[in-house]
FIVEX-301664 format. One record per atom (N, C-alpha, C, CB): residue in one letter; atom name; x, y, z. Coordinates in steps of 0.05 Angstrom, whole numbers, plus 5000, padded with zeros to 4 digits. Glycine has a CB too. Layout:
BEGIN
r; a; px; py; pz
A; CA; X; Y; Z
...
//
This chain:
BEGIN
r; a; px; py; pz
M; N; 5262; 4689; 7937
M; CA; 5270; 4663; 7924
M; C; 5253; 4640; 7934
M; CB; 5300; 4658; 7931
S; N; 5249; 4638; 7960
S; CA; 5233; 4615; 7970
S; C; 5205; 4616; 7961
S; CB; 5234; 4615; 8001
T; N; 5195; 4639; 7950
T; CA; 5168; 4640; 7940
T; C; 5164; 4623; 7915
T; CB; 5160; 4669; 7934
L; N; 5186; 4614; 7903
L; CA; 5184; 4596; 7880
L; C; 5175; 4568; 7888
L; CB; 5210; 4595; 7865
V; N; 5179; 4560; 7912
V; CA; 5171; 4533; 7921
V; C; 5141; 4530; 7917
V; CB; 5179; 4528; 7950
G; N; 5133; 4508; 7904
G; CA; 5105; 4503; 7899
G; C; 5095; 4514; 7873
G; CB; 5089; 4514; 7921
R; N; 5112; 4528; 7858
R; CA; 5105; 4540; 7833
R; C; 5118; 4526; 7810
R; CB; 5111; 4570; 7833
K; N; 5107; 4530; 7786
K; CA; 5119; 4519; 7762
K; C; 5147; 4532; 7757
K; CB; 5101; 4524; 7737
A; N; 5166; 4515; 7750
A; CA; 5193; 4526; 7745
A; C; 5192; 4544; 7720
A; CB; 5213; 4502; 7740
P; N; 5203; 4568; 7722
P; CA; 5203; 4586; 7699
P; C; 5218; 4573; 7676
P; CB; 5217; 4613; 7706
D; N; 5205; 4572; 7653
D; CA; 5217; 4560; 7629
D; C; 5237; 4579; 7616
D; CB; 5195; 4552; 7609
F; N; 5256; 4567; 7601
F; CA; 5275; 4584; 7586
F; C; 5285; 4568; 7562
F; CB; 5298; 4592; 7604
V; N; 5295; 4583; 7543
V; CA; 5310; 4572; 7520
V; C; 5336; 4587; 7519
V; CB; 5293; 4576; 7493
A; N; 5358; 4572; 7518
A; CA; 5385; 4584; 7518
A; C; 5405; 4566; 7505
A; CB; 5393; 4591; 7547
A; N; 5427; 4578; 7495
A; CA; 5449; 4562; 7485
A; C; 5461; 4546; 7508
A; CB; 5471; 4581; 7471
T; N; 5467; 4521; 7502
T; CA; 5476; 4503; 7524
T; C; 5497; 4484; 7513
T; CB; 5452; 4488; 7535
V; N; 5517; 4478; 7529
V; CA; 5536; 4457; 7523
V; C; 5525; 4431; 7534
V; CB; 5565; 4464; 7534
L; N; 5520; 4412; 7517
L; CA; 5509; 4387; 7526
L; C; 5530; 4369; 7538
L; CB; 5495; 4372; 7502
A; N; 5521; 4346; 7549
A; CA; 5540; 4328; 7562
A; C; 5561; 4317; 7543
A; CB; 5525; 4305; 7575
N; N; 5553; 4315; 7517
N; CA; 5572; 4305; 7497
N; C; 5591; 4327; 7486
N; CB; 5557; 4293; 7474
G; N; 5589; 4351; 7497
G; CA; 5607; 4373; 7488
G; C; 5596; 4389; 7465
G; CB; 5633; 4362; 7481
E; N; 5573; 4381; 7454
E; CA; 5562; 4396; 7431
E; C; 5545; 4419; 7442
E; CB; 5545; 4378; 7414
I; N; 5541; 4440; 7425
I; CA; 5525; 4463; 7432
I; C; 5497; 4460; 7421
I; CB; 5538; 4489; 7422
D; N; 5477; 4464; 7438
D; CA; 5449; 4465; 7430
D; C; 5440; 4494; 7434
D; CB; 5431; 4445; 7446
D; N; 5435; 4508; 7412
D; CA; 5428; 4536; 7414
D; C; 5399; 4540; 7423
D; CB; 5432; 4550; 7387
N; N; 5383; 4519; 7423
N; CA; 5355; 4521; 7431
N; C; 5347; 4501; 7452
N; CB; 5338; 4517; 7406
F; N; 5364; 4499; 7472
F; CA; 5359; 4482; 7495
F; C; 5336; 4493; 7511
F; CB; 5385; 4479; 7513
Q; N; 5314; 4478; 7513
Q; CA; 5291; 4487; 7528
Q; C; 5286; 4471; 7552
Q; CB; 5266; 4486; 7509
L; N; 5285; 4484; 7575
L; CA; 5282; 4470; 7601
L; C; 5258; 4451; 7601
L; CB; 5280; 4490; 7623
S; N; 5234; 4462; 7594
S; CA; 5210; 4446; 7597
S; C; 5211; 4420; 7580
S; CB; 5186; 4462; 7589
E; N; 5224; 4421; 7557
E; CA; 5226; 4397; 7540
E; C; 5246; 4377; 7552
E; CB; 5235; 4405; 7512
V; N; 5268; 4387; 7563
V; CA; 5289; 4369; 7573
V; C; 5280; 4355; 7598
V; CB; 5314; 4385; 7578
I; N; 5264; 4368; 7615
I; CA; 5257; 4356; 7640
I; C; 5229; 4343; 7640
I; CB; 5259; 4377; 7662
K; N; 5216; 4343; 7618
K; CA; 5189; 4332; 7616
K; C; 5188; 4304; 7628
K; CB; 5179; 4332; 7587
D; N; 5169; 4300; 7647
D; CA; 5165; 4274; 7660
D; C; 5189; 4264; 7676
D; CB; 5157; 4253; 7639
K; N; 5207; 4281; 7682
K; CA; 5231; 4274; 7698
K; C; 5233; 4294; 7722
K; CB; 5256; 4275; 7681
Y; N; 5248; 4286; 7742
Y; CA; 5256; 4304; 7763
Y; C; 5281; 4320; 7753
Y; CB; 5263; 4289; 7790
A; N; 5286; 4342; 7765
A; CA; 5309; 4358; 7756
A; C; 5321; 4373; 7779
A; CB; 5300; 4378; 7734
Y; N; 5348; 4376; 7778
Y; CA; 5362; 4394; 7795
Y; C; 5374; 4416; 7778
Y; CB; 5384; 4379; 7812
I; N; 5365; 4440; 7781
I; CA; 5377; 4463; 7768
I; C; 5397; 4475; 7787
I; CB; 5356; 4485; 7759
F; N; 5422; 4478; 7778
F; CA; 5445; 4484; 7795
F; C; 5458; 4510; 7784
F; CB; 5465; 4461; 7795
F; N; 5452; 4533; 7797
F; CA; 5464; 4558; 7790
F; C; 5491; 4561; 7804
F; CB; 5446; 4582; 7797
Y; N; 5511; 4572; 7790
Y; CA; 5537; 4577; 7802
Y; C; 5548; 4603; 7791
Y; CB; 5557; 4553; 7797
P; N; 5566; 4617; 7805
P; CA; 5574; 4644; 7797
P; C; 5588; 4646; 7770
P; CB; 5592; 4655; 7818
L; N; 5611; 4632; 7767
L; CA; 5627; 4636; 7743
L; C; 5645; 4612; 7737
L; CB; 5645; 4662; 7746
D; N; 5650; 4607; 7712
D; CA; 5670; 4588; 7704
D; C; 5698; 4599; 7712
D; CB; 5669; 4582; 7673
F; N; 5717; 4581; 7714
F; CA; 5745; 4588; 7719
F; C; 5748; 4604; 7746
F; CB; 5756; 4605; 7696
T; N; 5732; 4595; 7766
T; CA; 5735; 4608; 7792
T; C; 5745; 4587; 7812
T; CB; 5708; 4620; 7802
F; N; 5737; 4588; 7837
F; CA; 5750; 4573; 7858
F; C; 5733; 4552; 7871
F; CB; 5761; 4592; 7879
V; N; 5711; 4560; 7883
V; CA; 5692; 4540; 7895
V; C; 5678; 4525; 7873
V; CB; 5672; 4554; 7914
C; N; 5671; 4539; 7851
C; CA; 5654; 4527; 7830
C; C; 5664; 4500; 7819
C; CB; 5651; 4547; 7808
P; N; 5690; 4498; 7812
P; CA; 5698; 4472; 7801
P; C; 5694; 4449; 7820
P; CB; 5726; 4474; 7792
S; N; 5698; 4454; 7846
S; CA; 5694; 4433; 7866
S; C; 5666; 4423; 7866
S; CB; 5703; 4442; 7894
E; N; 5647; 4441; 7863
E; CA; 5619; 4434; 7863
E; C; 5611; 4419; 7837
E; CB; 5601; 4459; 7866
L; N; 5620; 4429; 7815
L; CA; 5612; 4417; 7789
L; C; 5625; 4389; 7786
L; CB; 5621; 4434; 7766
I; N; 5649; 4386; 7796
I; CA; 5661; 4359; 7796
I; C; 5648; 4340; 7815
I; CB; 5692; 4361; 7802
A; N; 5640; 4351; 7839
A; CA; 5625; 4334; 7858
A; C; 5599; 4325; 7846
A; CB; 5620; 4350; 7884
L; N; 5585; 4342; 7831
L; CA; 5561; 4334; 7817
L; C; 5567; 4312; 7797
L; CB; 5548; 4358; 7803
D; N; 5587; 4316; 7781
D; CA; 5594; 4297; 7760
D; C; 5601; 4270; 7773
D; CB; 5618; 4307; 7743
N; N; 5615; 4270; 7795
N; CA; 5623; 4245; 7809
N; C; 5598; 4230; 7818
N; CB; 5641; 4251; 7833
R; N; 5576; 4243; 7821
R; CA; 5551; 4230; 7831
R; C; 5529; 4229; 7810
R; CB; 5541; 4245; 7856
I; N; 5536; 4234; 7785
I; CA; 5515; 4236; 7765
I; C; 5499; 4210; 7762
I; CB; 5528; 4243; 7738
D; N; 5512; 4187; 7767
D; CA; 5497; 4162; 7765
D; C; 5475; 4161; 7787
D; CB; 5515; 4138; 7768
E; N; 5481; 4173; 7810
E; CA; 5461; 4174; 7832
E; C; 5436; 4189; 7823
E; CB; 5473; 4186; 7857
F; N; 5441; 4211; 7809
F; CA; 5418; 4227; 7798
F; C; 5404; 4212; 7776
F; CB; 5428; 4254; 7787
N; N; 5419; 4200; 7758
N; CA; 5406; 4185; 7736
N; C; 5389; 4162; 7747
N; CB; 5428; 4173; 7717
N; N; 5399; 4149; 7767
N; CA; 5384; 4126; 7779
N; C; 5357; 4136; 7792
N; CB; 5400; 4112; 7800
R; N; 5355; 4161; 7797
R; CA; 5331; 4172; 7808
R; C; 5314; 4188; 7788
R; CB; 5338; 4191; 7832
N; N; 5320; 4183; 7762
N; CA; 5305; 4196; 7740
N; C; 5307; 4226; 7742
N; CB; 5275; 4187; 7740
T; N; 5330; 4236; 7750
T; CA; 5334; 4264; 7755
T; C; 5355; 4276; 7736
T; CB; 5342; 4269; 7784
V; N; 5347; 4297; 7722
V; CA; 5365; 4312; 7704
V; C; 5379; 4333; 7720
V; CB; 5348; 4324; 7680
V; N; 5405; 4335; 7716
V; CA; 5422; 4357; 7728
V; C; 5428; 4377; 7706
V; CB; 5448; 4345; 7741
I; N; 5424; 4403; 7713
I; CA; 5430; 4424; 7694
I; C; 5445; 4446; 7708
I; CB; 5404; 4435; 7681
G; N; 5469; 4453; 7699
G; CA; 5485; 4475; 7710
G; C; 5480; 4500; 7695
G; CB; 5514; 4468; 7710
I; N; 5480; 4523; 7709
I; CA; 5474; 4549; 7696
I; C; 5493; 4570; 7708
I; CB; 5445; 4557; 7700
S; N; 5506; 4585; 7690
S; CA; 5520; 4609; 7699
S; C; 5518; 4630; 7677
S; CB; 5551; 4603; 7705
I; N; 5528; 4654; 7682
I; CA; 5525; 4676; 7662
I; C; 5547; 4675; 7641
I; CB; 5526; 4703; 7676
D; N; 5565; 4655; 7642
D; CA; 5585; 4652; 7622
D; C; 5573; 4643; 7595
D; CB; 5607; 4631; 7631
S; N; 5588; 4647; 7574
S; CA; 5578; 4639; 7547
S; C; 5583; 4609; 7544
S; CB; 5593; 4655; 7525
Q; N; 5570; 4598; 7524
Q; CA; 5574; 4570; 7517
Q; C; 5603; 4564; 7509
Q; CB; 5555; 4561; 7494
F; N; 5616; 4584; 7498
F; CA; 5644; 4580; 7490
F; C; 5663; 4579; 7514
F; CB; 5652; 4603; 7471
T; N; 5656; 4595; 7534
T; CA; 5672; 4594; 7559
T; C; 5667; 4567; 7573
T; CB; 5664; 4617; 7578
H; N; 5642; 4557; 7572
H; CA; 5636; 4531; 7584
H; C; 5653; 4509; 7570
H; CB; 5606; 4524; 7580
I; N; 5655; 4511; 7544
I; CA; 5671; 4490; 7529
I; C; 5700; 4492; 7537
I; CB; 5668; 4494; 7499
A; N; 5710; 4517; 7539
A; CA; 5739; 4520; 7546
A; C; 5744; 4509; 7574
A; CB; 5746; 4550; 7545
W; N; 5725; 4513; 7593
W; CA; 5728; 4503; 7620
W; C; 5727; 4472; 7620
W; CB; 5706; 4514; 7639
R; N; 5710; 4461; 7604
R; CA; 5708; 4432; 7602
R; C; 5734; 4420; 7591
R; CB; 5684; 4423; 7584
K; N; 5747; 4435; 7574
K; CA; 5772; 4425; 7561
K; C; 5797; 4430; 7578
K; CB; 5775; 4439; 7534
T; N; 5794; 4445; 7600
T; CA; 5816; 4450; 7617
T; C; 5820; 4427; 7637
T; CB; 5813; 4477; 7632
P; N; 5844; 4416; 7639
P; CA; 5848; 4393; 7658
P; C; 5841; 4401; 7687
P; CB; 5876; 4384; 7657
R; N; 5832; 4382; 7702
R; CA; 5824; 4387; 7729
R; C; 5847; 4396; 7746
R; CB; 5811; 4363; 7741
N; N; 5871; 4387; 7740
N; CA; 5894; 4395; 7756
N; C; 5904; 4423; 7748
N; CB; 5917; 4375; 7752
Q; N; 5889; 4436; 7730
Q; CA; 5894; 4464; 7723
Q; C; 5869; 4481; 7728
Q; CB; 5903; 4466; 7693
G; N; 5851; 4471; 7744
G; CA; 5827; 4487; 7751
G; C; 5803; 4483; 7734
G; CB; 5834; 4515; 7751
G; N; 5805; 4464; 7715
G; CA; 5782; 4458; 7697
G; C; 5764; 4437; 7710
G; CB; 5792; 4449; 7670
I; N; 5743; 4431; 7695
I; CA; 5723; 4412; 7705
I; C; 5722; 4386; 7689
I; CB; 5695; 4425; 7705
G; N; 5736; 4385; 7666
G; CA; 5734; 4362; 7650
G; C; 5707; 4359; 7636
G; CB; 5740; 4337; 7666
A; N; 5703; 4337; 7623
A; CA; 5678; 4332; 7607
A; C; 5656; 4323; 7626
A; CB; 5683; 4311; 7585
V; N; 5645; 4342; 7641
V; CA; 5623; 4335; 7659
V; C; 5599; 4324; 7644
V; CB; 5614; 4360; 7676
R; N; 5584; 4306; 7656
R; CA; 5564; 4291; 7642
R; C; 5536; 4302; 7646
R; CB; 5564; 4262; 7652
Y; N; 5534; 4329; 7645
Y; CA; 5508; 4342; 7647
Y; C; 5510; 4369; 7632
Y; CB; 5498; 4346; 7677
P; N; 5488; 4381; 7624
P; CA; 5489; 4406; 7608
P; C; 5498; 4430; 7625
P; CB; 5462; 4411; 7596
L; N; 5510; 4449; 7611
L; CA; 5517; 4475; 7623
L; C; 5504; 4497; 7606
L; CB; 5549; 4479; 7625
V; N; 5486; 4511; 7618
V; CA; 5471; 4532; 7604
V; C; 5485; 4558; 7605
V; CB; 5442; 4534; 7617
A; N; 5484; 4573; 7583
A; CA; 5497; 4600; 7581
A; C; 5475; 4621; 7585
A; CB; 5511; 4603; 7553
D; N; 5475; 4633; 7609
D; CA; 5456; 4654; 7616
D; C; 5469; 4681; 7612
D; CB; 5446; 4650; 7645
V; N; 5478; 4687; 7588
V; CA; 5495; 4711; 7583
V; C; 5479; 4737; 7587
V; CB; 5506; 4710; 7556
N; N; 5453; 4736; 7583
N; CA; 5437; 4761; 7587
N; C; 5425; 4763; 7615
N; CB; 5415; 4762; 7566
H; N; 5431; 4743; 7632
H; CA; 5423; 4743; 7660
H; C; 5393; 4738; 7663
H; CB; 5431; 4769; 7673
H; N; 5379; 4732; 7642
H; CA; 5349; 4730; 7644
H; C; 5341; 4706; 7661
H; CB; 5337; 4726; 7616
I; N; 5357; 4684; 7660
I; CA; 5349; 4660; 7675
I; C; 5353; 4665; 7705
I; CB; 5365; 4636; 7666
C; N; 5377; 4674; 7713
C; CA; 5382; 4678; 7742
C; C; 5363; 4699; 7753
C; CB; 5411; 4686; 7747
Q; N; 5355; 4719; 7737
Q; CA; 5337; 4739; 7746
Q; C; 5309; 4727; 7749
Q; CB; 5336; 4763; 7727
S; N; 5300; 4710; 7730
S; CA; 5273; 4699; 7732
S; C; 5271; 4680; 7755
S; CB; 5267; 4684; 7706
Y; N; 5293; 4669; 7764
Y; CA; 5293; 4651; 7788
Y; C; 5299; 4667; 7813
Y; CB; 5313; 4628; 7784
G; N; 5306; 4692; 7811
G; CA; 5311; 4709; 7835
G; C; 5337; 4703; 7848
G; CB; 5289; 4705; 7854
V; N; 5357; 4694; 7833
V; CA; 5382; 4686; 7846
V; C; 5406; 4702; 7837
V; CB; 5387; 4656; 7841
E; N; 5402; 4725; 7825
E; CA; 5424; 4742; 7817
E; C; 5435; 4757; 7842
E; CB; 5416; 4762; 7795
H; N; 5461; 4757; 7845
H; CA; 5474; 4771; 7867
H; C; 5468; 4801; 7865
H; CB; 5505; 4766; 7868
P; N; 5461; 4814; 7886
P; CA; 5451; 4842; 7884
P; C; 5473; 4862; 7876
P; CB; 5441; 4851; 7911
T; N; 5498; 4856; 7880
T; CA; 5519; 4875; 7872
T; C; 5538; 4864; 7852
T; CB; 5534; 4885; 7896
A; N; 5545; 4838; 7854
A; CA; 5564; 4826; 7835
A; C; 5551; 4819; 7809
A; CB; 5576; 4801; 7848
H; N; 5525; 4817; 7808
H; CA; 5510; 4812; 7783
H; C; 5519; 4786; 7769
H; CB; 5513; 4835; 7764
I; N; 5523; 4766; 7786
I; CA; 5527; 4738; 7777
I; C; 5508; 4721; 7793
I; CB; 5557; 4729; 7781
A; N; 5505; 4696; 7786
A; CA; 5487; 4679; 7800
A; C; 5498; 4672; 7828
A; CB; 5481; 4654; 7784
L; N; 5480; 4672; 7847
L; CA; 5487; 4660; 7873
L; C; 5488; 4630; 7871
L; CB; 5466; 4669; 7895
R; N; 5497; 4617; 7891
R; CA; 5498; 4587; 7891
R; C; 5471; 4576; 7899
R; CB; 5520; 4576; 7911
A; N; 5454; 4574; 7878
A; CA; 5426; 4565; 7883
A; C; 5422; 4537; 7870
A; CB; 5406; 4585; 7871
A; N; 5406; 4521; 7884
A; CA; 5399; 4495; 7874
A; C; 5369; 4491; 7878
A; CB; 5416; 4472; 7888
L; N; 5355; 4482; 7857
L; CA; 5327; 4478; 7858
L; C; 5319; 4450; 7850
L; CB; 5312; 4499; 7841
L; N; 5303; 4437; 7866
L; CA; 5293; 4411; 7860
L; C; 5265; 4414; 7847
L; CB; 5292; 4392; 7885
I; N; 5262; 4403; 7824
I; CA; 5237; 4405; 7808
I; C; 5226; 4377; 7806
I; CB; 5241; 4418; 7780
D; N; 5200; 4374; 7811
D; CA; 5188; 4347; 7809
D; C; 5180; 4340; 7780
D; CB; 5163; 4345; 7827
S; N; 5169; 4316; 7776
S; CA; 5164; 4306; 7749
S; C; 5141; 4321; 7735
S; CB; 5159; 4277; 7750
K; N; 5128; 4338; 7750
K; CA; 5106; 4355; 7738
K; C; 5116; 4383; 7733
K; CB; 5082; 4355; 7756
G; N; 5141; 4388; 7738
G; CA; 5153; 4415; 7733
G; C; 5149; 4435; 7755
G; CB; 5141; 4426; 7709
I; N; 5142; 4425; 7779
I; CA; 5138; 4442; 7802
I; C; 5163; 4443; 7820
I; CB; 5113; 4433; 7819
I; N; 5171; 4467; 7828
I; CA; 5194; 4470; 7846
I; C; 5186; 4461; 7874
I; CB; 5204; 4499; 7846
R; N; 5201; 4442; 7885
R; CA; 5195; 4430; 7911
R; C; 5215; 4438; 7933
R; CB; 5193; 4400; 7909
S; N; 5239; 4446; 7925
S; CA; 5259; 4454; 7944
S; C; 5277; 4475; 7932
S; CB; 5276; 4430; 7954
V; N; 5286; 4495; 7948
V; CA; 5304; 4515; 7939
V; C; 5325; 4519; 7961
V; CB; 5289; 4542; 7934
G; N; 5351; 4519; 7952
G; CA; 5373; 4526; 7971
G; C; 5391; 4546; 7958
G; CB; 5388; 4500; 7978
V; N; 5398; 4567; 7973
V; CA; 5415; 4588; 7963
V; C; 5438; 4594; 7982
V; CB; 5398; 4614; 7958
N; N; 5462; 4593; 7972
N; CA; 5486; 4601; 7987
N; C; 5498; 4626; 7976
N; CB; 5506; 4578; 7988
D; N; 5512; 4641; 7993
D; CA; 5527; 4664; 7984
D; C; 5553; 4653; 7970
D; CB; 5535; 4683; 8007
L; N; 5567; 4670; 7957
L; CA; 5589; 4662; 7939
L; C; 5611; 4645; 7952
L; CB; 5601; 4686; 7927
P; N; 5619; 4650; 7977
P; CA; 5641; 4634; 7988
P; C; 5634; 4607; 7998
P; CB; 5654; 4649; 8010
L; N; 5608; 4600; 7998
L; CA; 5599; 4576; 8012
L; C; 5591; 4554; 7993
L; CB; 5576; 4583; 8030
G; N; 5608; 4533; 7991
G; CA; 5602; 4510; 7974
G; C; 5580; 4493; 7985
G; CB; 5627; 4493; 7970
R; N; 5567; 4478; 7967
R; CA; 5544; 4463; 7974
R; C; 5550; 4433; 7978
R; CB; 5522; 4466; 7953
N; N; 5532; 4419; 7992
N; CA; 5534; 4390; 7997
N; C; 5517; 4376; 7976
N; CB; 5526; 4383; 8026
I; N; 5530; 4363; 7957
I; CA; 5515; 4349; 7935
I; C; 5499; 4326; 7946
I; CB; 5534; 4340; 7913
D; N; 5509; 4313; 7967
D; CA; 5495; 4290; 7979
D; C; 5468; 4299; 7991
D; CB; 5512; 4277; 8000
E; N; 5467; 4323; 8000
E; CA; 5441; 4334; 8011
E; C; 5421; 4336; 7988
E; CB; 5446; 4361; 8024
M; N; 5430; 4343; 7964
M; CA; 5412; 4345; 7942
M; C; 5400; 4317; 7935
M; CB; 5426; 4356; 7917
I; N; 5417; 4297; 7936
I; CA; 5407; 4270; 7931
I; C; 5388; 4261; 7953
I; CB; 5431; 4250; 7929
R; N; 5394; 4268; 7978
R; CA; 5376; 4262; 8000
R; C; 5348; 4274; 7996
R; CB; 5388; 4271; 8027
L; N; 5347; 4299; 7986
L; CA; 5322; 4312; 7982
L; C; 5306; 4298; 7960
L; CB; 5326; 4341; 7975
I; N; 5319; 4289; 7939
I; CA; 5305; 4274; 7918
I; C; 5293; 4249; 7930
I; CB; 5324; 4267; 7894
D; N; 5309; 4235; 7946
D; CA; 5299; 4210; 7958
D; C; 5274; 4216; 7976
D; CB; 5321; 4197; 7975
A; N; 5276; 4238; 7991
A; CA; 5254; 4245; 8008
A; C; 5229; 4252; 7992
A; CB; 5261; 4269; 8026
L; N; 5232; 4267; 7971
L; CA; 5208; 4274; 7955
L; C; 5196; 4249; 7942
L; CB; 5216; 4293; 7933
Q; N; 5213; 4231; 7931
Q; CA; 5203; 4207; 7918
Q; C; 5190; 4188; 7939
Q; CB; 5225; 4193; 7903
F; N; 5201; 4187; 7963
F; CA; 5189; 4171; 7984
F; C; 5162; 4182; 7991
F; CB; 5207; 4171; 8010
H; N; 5159; 4208; 7994
H; CA; 5133; 4220; 8000
H; C; 5113; 4214; 7978
H; CB; 5137; 4251; 8004
E; N; 5121; 4217; 7953
E; CA; 5103; 4213; 7931
E; C; 5094; 4184; 7930
E; CB; 5116; 4221; 7905
K; N; 5111; 4166; 7937
K; CA; 5104; 4137; 7935
K; C; 5087; 4128; 7958
K; CB; 5130; 4120; 7934
H; N; 5094; 4137; 7982
H; CA; 5081; 4126; 8007
H; C; 5061; 4145; 8020
H; CB; 5103; 4120; 8027
G; N; 5062; 4171; 8012
G; CA; 5044; 4190; 8025
G; C; 5052; 4199; 8052
G; CB; 5017; 4178; 8026
E; N; 5074; 4188; 8062
E; CA; 5085; 4196; 8088
E; C; 5103; 4220; 8085
E; CB; 5099; 4173; 8102
V; N; 5108; 4235; 8107
V; CA; 5126; 4258; 8106
V; C; 5152; 4250; 8120
V; CB; 5113; 4282; 8120
C; N; 5173; 4266; 8114
C; CA; 5200; 4259; 8122
C; C; 5210; 4276; 8145
C; CB; 5220; 4261; 8098
P; N; 5217; 4265; 8167
P; CA; 5226; 4280; 8190
P; C; 5254; 4292; 8187
P; CB; 5225; 4263; 8215
A; N; 5262; 4307; 8207
A; CA; 5290; 4318; 8207
A; C; 5310; 4296; 8205
A; CB; 5294; 4334; 8233
G; N; 5330; 4300; 8187
G; CA; 5351; 4281; 8184
G; C; 5344; 4255; 8170
G; CB; 5362; 4274; 8211
W; N; 5320; 4254; 8157
W; CA; 5311; 4230; 8144
W; C; 5331; 4223; 8121
W; CB; 5283; 4234; 8133
N; N; 5337; 4197; 8119
N; CA; 5353; 4186; 8097
N; C; 5338; 4162; 8086
N; CB; 5381; 4178; 8107
K; N; 5345; 4156; 8061
K; CA; 5332; 4133; 8047
K; C; 5335; 4108; 8064
K; CB; 5345; 4129; 8019
G; N; 5313; 4094; 8068
G; CA; 5312; 4070; 8085
G; C; 5301; 4075; 8113
G; CB; 5340; 4059; 8088
D; N; 5300; 4101; 8121
D; CA; 5288; 4108; 8147
D; C; 5258; 4108; 8145
D; CB; 5298; 4136; 8156
I; N; 5245; 4107; 8169
I; CA; 5216; 4108; 8169
I; C; 5207; 4136; 8166
I; CB; 5205; 4096; 8196
G; N; 5183; 4139; 8155
G; CA; 5171; 4166; 8152
G; C; 5150; 4170; 8174
G; CB; 5158; 4169; 8124
I; N; 5135; 4191; 8171
I; CA; 5114; 4198; 8190
I; C; 5087; 4199; 8175
I; CB; 5120; 4226; 8203
K; N; 5068; 4185; 8185
K; CA; 5040; 4188; 8175
K; C; 5031; 4215; 8183
K; CB; 5021; 4165; 8185
P; N; 5021; 4232; 8165
P; CA; 5014; 4260; 8171
P; C; 4988; 4262; 8186
P; CB; 5013; 4276; 8146
T; N; 4988; 4251; 8210
T; CA; 4965; 4252; 8228
T; C; 4975; 4257; 8256
T; CB; 4947; 4226; 8226
E; N; 4958; 4264; 8275
E; CA; 4966; 4268; 8302
E; C; 4977; 4241; 8314
E; CB; 4943; 4278; 8320
E; N; 4963; 4220; 8307
E; CA; 4972; 4193; 8316
E; C; 4999; 4186; 8304
E; CB; 4951; 4172; 8310
G; N; 5002; 4193; 8278
G; CA; 5027; 4187; 8264
G; C; 5051; 4200; 8277
G; CB; 5025; 4195; 8236
I; N; 5049; 4226; 8282
I; CA; 5072; 4240; 8294
I; C; 5077; 4230; 8323
I; CB; 5068; 4270; 8294
A; N; 5056; 4224; 8337
A; CA; 5059; 4214; 8365
A; C; 5074; 4187; 8364
A; CB; 5032; 4211; 8379
N; N; 5066; 4170; 8346
N; CA; 5079; 4144; 8343
N; C; 5109; 4147; 8336
N; CB; 5065; 4126; 8323
F; N; 5114; 4165; 8317
F; CA; 5142; 4169; 8308
F; C; 5159; 4179; 8331
F; CB; 5142; 4189; 8285
L; N; 5149; 4200; 8345
L; CA; 5165; 4211; 8367
L; C; 5169; 4192; 8390
L; CB; 5151; 4237; 8377
S; N; 5150; 4174; 8394
S; CA; 5154; 4155; 8416
S; C; 5177; 4136; 8410
S; CB; 5128; 4139; 8420
I; N; 5183; 4133; 8384
I; CA; 5205; 4115; 8376
I; C; 5231; 4130; 8372
I; CB; 5197; 4100; 8350
K; N; 5230; 4154; 8360
K; CA; 5253; 4167; 8349
K; C; 5261; 4193; 8362
K; CB; 5249; 4172; 8320
A; N; 5246; 4203; 8381
A; CA; 5251; 4230; 8392
A; C; 5280; 4233; 8402
A; CB; 5231; 4237; 8414
E; N; 5290; 4213; 8415
E; CA; 5316; 4215; 8427
E; C; 5339; 4215; 8407
E; CB; 5321; 4193; 8447
E; N; 5333; 4205; 8382
E; CA; 5353; 4204; 8361
E; C; 5354; 4229; 8344
E; CB; 5348; 4180; 8344
L; N; 5335; 4247; 8347
L; CA; 5333; 4270; 8329
L; C; 5355; 4290; 8336
L; CB; 5306; 4284; 8332
//
């Protein structure tokens, strides 16, 4: 899975429930994310247990992604019709409501397989999240096993770190958050950084 970092994101065309609740039978990744950053968010199944908490947490922060020119795309092996049913189910009954990002139907498992995130025995997607830059290159990959929910704020932090690096040319140390100083990627740069911040790491 980690071998995808630094490579072009595998393209796909699949039926997808859009943010407005309509179905696009020819949703193409490369077209949707062109000149934008993207977070592709694989999850195991609709109508399960950890998954709705993650998808709602994403929806609660969608403005944070939009403000960073970042498209969020959810993917599972469920059909587009199951996605719609889950969106229509009230949250107090285990549904996700009208989330404001697309949900892709990977019913033939081709997408999760092309990204290397299919569970080896359950044959559903693992909890994988991939950050793609504005040129379509995968810059970060995180994969959790089925019981382990993800931290959506960490995804936002990684976008900030990538965009900071692209803008300033500096690299981001452990625990870096937006507004923190970076490191000039030189021997002098790391020495200067550690002389200031080593005790706080």
